[in-house]
C-alpha positions in Angstrom: 0.0 -0.1 -0.1 1.4 3.3 -0.9 0.5 6.8 0.8 -0.4 10.1 -0.5 -0.7 13.5 2.0 -4.7 14.5 2.3 -4.1 18.4 1.3 -2.9 20.7 3.7 -3.9 18.5 6.8 -0.9 16.9 6.5 -2.2 13.6 7.3 -1.1 10.7 5.5 -3.5 8.4 4.1 -3.5 5.2 2.0 -4.1 5.5 -1.6 -7.1 2.9 -1.1 -9.6 4.5 1.5 -12.7 2.4 2.6 -16.0 3.4 1.4 -18.3 2.5 4.1 -21.5 3.2 3.0 -22.4 -0.4 1.5 -21.8 -1.9 5.3 -24.4 0.5 7.0 -27.1 -1.8 5.1 -30.7 -0.5 4.4 -29.7 0.5 0.7 -27.5 -2.4 0.1 -27.7 -6.1 0.7 -25.3 -7.3 3.3 -25.0 -10.8 4.1 -24.0 -10.1 8.0 -22.0 -7.5 9.9 -19.7 -10.2 10.5 -18.9 -10.0 7.1 -18.4 -6.6 7.0 -15.9 -6.4 10.2 -14.2 -9.5 8.5 -13.7 -7.1 5.5 -12.8 -4.0 7.1 -10.2 -5.8 9.2 -8.5 -7.2 6.3 -8.1 -3.9 4.6 -6.5 -2.5 7.5 -4.0 -5.6 7.6 -3.5 -4.7 3.8 -2.2 -1.3 5.0 -5.7 1.0 4.5 -5.6 3.5 7.1 -8.6 5.8 5.8 -12.2 5.3 6.4 -14.8 7.3 4.8 -18.4 7.0 6.4 -21.3 9.0 7.3 -24.2 9.2 9.9 -26.7 8.8 7.1 -25.3 5.4 6.0 -27.8 2.8 8.1 -28.8 5.8 10.4 -25.5 5.3 12.2 -24.9 1.9 11.5 -21.9 2.1 9.1 -20.5 4.3 11.8 -20.8 2.1 14.6 -19.3 -0.8 12.7 -16.4 1.2 12.0 -16.2 2.0 15.5 -15.8 -1.5 16.9 -12.8 -2.4 14.3 -11.1 0.5 14.9 -10.8 0.2 18.4 -8.8 -3.0 18.4 -6.9 -1.9 15.3 -3.5 -1.8 16.7 -2.7 1.5 14.7 -3.4 4.9 13.8 -6.6 5.0 11.6 -7.8 8.6 10.0 -11.7 8.3 10.1 -14.3 10.8 7.8 -17.8 11.2 8.2 -20.6 13.5 7.3 -23.3 15.5 8.4 -26.6 14.1 6.7 -28.7 17.3 5.3 -31.4 18.0 7.9 -34.2 17.9 5.3 -33.0 14.8 4.2 -33.0 15.7 0.4 -29.8 14.4 -1.6 -28.5 16.0 -3.4 -28.9 19.5 -2.6 -31.7 21.4 -4.2 -30.3 24.4 -6.2 -31.0 27.7 -3.9 -31.6 25.4 -1.1 -32.0 27.3 2.4 -29.0 26.2 4.5 -31.3 26.8 7.8 -33.3 23.7 6.1 -30.0 21.7 5.6 -27.3 22.5 7.9 -28.2 25.3 10.9 -25.7 25.4 13.5 -26.9 23.5 16.2 -27.9 20.7 13.9 -24.2 20.2 12.7 -23.3 20.3 16.2 -25.7 17.4 17.2 -24.9 15.3 14.4 -21.2 15.6 15.2 -21.6 14.4 18.9 -24.1 11.6 17.7 -21.3 10.3 15.2 -18.5 10.3 18.2 -21.0 8.5 19.9 -21.4 5.6 17.1 -17.4 5.8 16.6 -16.9 5.4 20.0 -14.0 8.1 19.6 -13.0 11.8 21.2 -12.7 13.2 18.0 -13.4 12.8 13.8 -10.3 13.6 11.8 -12.5 14.8 9.1 -16.2 15.8 9.3 -18.0 17.0 5.9 -21.2 18.1 4.9 -22.6 15.3 2.9 -24.3 17.8 0.2 -23.2 21.1 -0.7 -24.9 24.1 -2.5 -22.7 27.3 -3.9 -24.9 29.9 -2.2 -24.0 28.8 0.8 -20.5 29.7 0.5 -20.5 33.0 2.1 -22.9 31.8 4.8 -21.8 31.7 8.5 -23.7 29.2 10.0 -21.8 26.2 8.8 -18.2 28.1 9.2 -19.2 28.8 12.8 -19.7 25.2 13.6 -17.0 23.7 12.2 -14.8 25.9 13.4 -16.4 25.7 17.4 -16.3 22.1 16.7 -12.6 22.2 16.2 -11.8 24.6 19.0 -13.8 22.2 21.3 -11.4 19.0 20.1 -14.3 17.5 18.3 -12.9 17.3 15.0 -9.7 18.2 13.4 -10.3 19.0 9.7 -13.6 20.0 7.7 -14.7 19.4 4.1 -17.9 18.9 1.8 -19.1 15.9 -0.3 -19.8 17.8 -3.7 -23.3 17.0 -5.4 -23.4 14.2 -7.8 -21.7 15.3 -11.1 -21.5 19.0 -9.9 -18.0 19.3 -9.3 -17.7 23.2 -10.4 -20.0 24.1 -7.8 -17.1 23.6 -5.2 -14.9 26.2 -7.1 -16.2 29.3 -4.9 -15.8 27.4 -1.5 -12.1 26.2 -2.6 -11.1 29.6 -3.2 -12.2 30.7 -0.1 -9.6 29.0 1.9 -12.3 27.5 4.5 -12.3 23.8 3.6 -9.3 21.1 4.0 -11.0 18.6 1.5 -13.5 17.9 -1.3 -15.1 14.7 -2.1 -16.2 14.2 -5.8 -17.3 11.5 -8.1 -14.4 10.9 -10.2 -14.1 7.7 -12.5 -13.4 6.9 -16.2 -17.1 7.8 -17.2 -17.1 11.2 -15.4 -13.9 12.9 -15.9 -15.1 16.5 -15.4 -13.3 17.1 -12.5 -10.2 17.1 -14.2 -11.2 20.6 -15.9 -11.3 22.9 -13.4 -12.1 21.2 -9.6 -8.3 19.6 -9.5 -6.4 22.5 -10.4 -8.5 24.3 -8.0 -7.8 21.9 -5.5 -4.0 21.8 -6.1 -4.0 25.6 -6.1 -5.4 26.0 -2.6 -3.8 22.4 -1.4 -7.3 20.9 -0.7 -7.2 17.2 -0.3 -9.7 15.4 -2.8 -11.3 12.0 -1.8 -12.5 10.3 -5.1 -15.9 8.5 -4.8 -17.6 5.8 -6.9 -14.4 4.8 -8.7 -16.3 2.3 -10.4 -19.6 4.1 -11.2 -21.6 2.1 -8.6 -20.8 -1.3 -10.4 -20.4 -0.2 -14.2 -16.9 -0.4 -14.2 -16.7 -3.9 -12.6 -17.1 -5.7 -15.4 -20.2 -7.7 -14.3 -23.4 -5.7 -15.6 -25.0 -7.3 -18.6 -28.2 -6.4 -20.4 -29.9 -9.3 -18.0 -28.5 -8.1 -14.9 -31.0 -7.8 -11.7 -29.9 -6.2 -8.4 -30.9 -7.1 -5.0 -29.9 -4.1 -3.2 -32.6 -1.2 -3.5 -30.3 1.3 -4.4 -28.8 -0.3 -7.7 -31.9 -1.5 -8.5 -32.6 2.2 -9.0 -29.7 3.2 -10.3 -29.5 0.7 -12.6 -33.5 0.4 -13.3 -34.8 0.1 -16.9 -32.4 0.0 -20.0 -29.7 1.1 -18.1 -27.7 -2.0 -17.9 -27.6 -2.5 -21.7 -26.3 0.7 -21.9 -23.4 -0.2 -19.3 -22.8 -3.2 -21.2 -22.2 -1.4 -24.7 -19.9 1.5 -23.0 -17.8 -0.8 -21.1 -17.7 -3.2 -24.3 -16.3 -0.1 -26.0 -14.1 0.8 -23.3 -12.7 -2.9 -23.4 -11.9 -3.3 -27.0 -9.9 0.4 -27.3 -8.0 -1.1 -24.4 -6.8 -4.0 -26.3 -3.2 -4.0 -26.9 -2.7 -1.1 -24.9 -3.1 -2.4 -21.0 -3.7 -5.5 -19.6 -5.4 -6.5 -16.3 -9.2 -6.6 -15.0 -11.4 -3.3 -15.8 -11.8 -2.5 -12.0 -7.7 -2.5 -11.4 -7.6 -0.1 -14.6 -10.4 2.0 -13.2 -9.0 2.4 -9.7 -5.6 3.3 -11.4 -7.3 5.7 -13.2 -8.1 7.7 -10.3 -4.9 7.7 -8.7 -3.1 8.7 -11.6 -4.0 12.1 -11.4 -2.0 14.1 -8.7 -4.6 16.0 -7.4 -6.5 12.8 -5.8 -5.2 12.0 -2.6 -7.1 8.6 -1.7 -10.0 7.0 -3.8 -12.8 4.9 -1.9 -14.4 2.4 -3.4 -17.3 0.3 -1.3 -16.0 -3.0 -0.1 -18.2 -5.5 1.5 -16.5 -8.6 1.1 -13.3 -9.9 1.7 -12.2 -10.6 -1.9 -13.1 -6.8 -3.0 -10.7 -5.9 0.0 -8.0 -7.6 -1.5 -8.3 -6.9 -5.5 -8.8 -3.3 -4.5 -5.9 -2.9 -2.0 -3.3 -4.5 -4.4 -3.9 -1.6 -6.9 -2.0 0.7 -4.8 1.3 -0.9 -5.8 0.6 -1.2 -9.6 1.6 2.4 -10.2 -0.2 5.0 -12.1 -1.2 4.7 -15.9 0.8 5.5 -18.5 0.0 8.4 -21.1 -1.0 6.2 -23.8 -3.8 4.4 -21.7 -4.9 7.7 -20.0 -5.3 8.7 -23.5 -7.3 6.0 -24.6 -9.5 6.2 -21.6 -10.2 10.0 -22.2 -12.5 9.2 -25.2 -14.5 7.0 -23.0 -15.8 9.8 -20.6 -19.6 9.5 -20.6 -21.9 12.0 -20.1 -24.8 10.7 -17.9 -26.4 11.0 -14.5 -28.3 7.9 -13.2 -28.8 9.2 -10.0 -32.0 11.0 -11.3 
């Protein structure tokens, strides 16, 4: 496992982090908490030291599992979590009133709840789970983060950017207030490269790349006949979308023939790590086999320019979250 610095925080984080949405259950099919715990422990054995969870993942269940595991980790693990929108609207609707989404007292209360779930006295990185650029100049959320930091409840703060909207974070990055951004970045959605990544690098803001496998589209396992047991992916890949994915992936693999070897998920993770702005990438890993196949990618290095040029042609303008 290789490590990178998480922006100006100075925290050294594993290139492969742990996306803990799936182990929260509820929207995802999880065989058992024991399986989730085994997977997370195996990740730590392989050198992973950064876990991204959220209060909304299984209504705190993901945080509770993470808390159980880090108690016996035997090493320093950096934990990031998120404050859910008070109105429970994902993503934030344009022009949302911040008083309905992230009022001061609510951010503080959610952070206290996350601390209890995690069984820790301080959270390394607290994030807002949705974002609207109209909040950049508002004081409520900034004051909450500042007071939580002064009280020793959080170390750093950041935002999780709305689905496929990287440019909505440009103004808040330029403000110098936040330490990190979390953004969708994968072979199909390469838009953060255009404006977000340069802005983050200029301000030394850490970048957490989420959805590196496009919720499974880049695992090379989806066909036109695919069905899904978990509620989230049944929604995400509804209708004719599995056929669309199959066609896109088929074309992508055809272009990669003779250019690079290796399974598509491996190439997809290496793609994310090939941009120097990215601090860590956080695939969801509910099973040990997923942990092992993902964690070894860090040691394979970044992709060569020829491969990146080929992948650039396969950017796909879609939004399956809608």
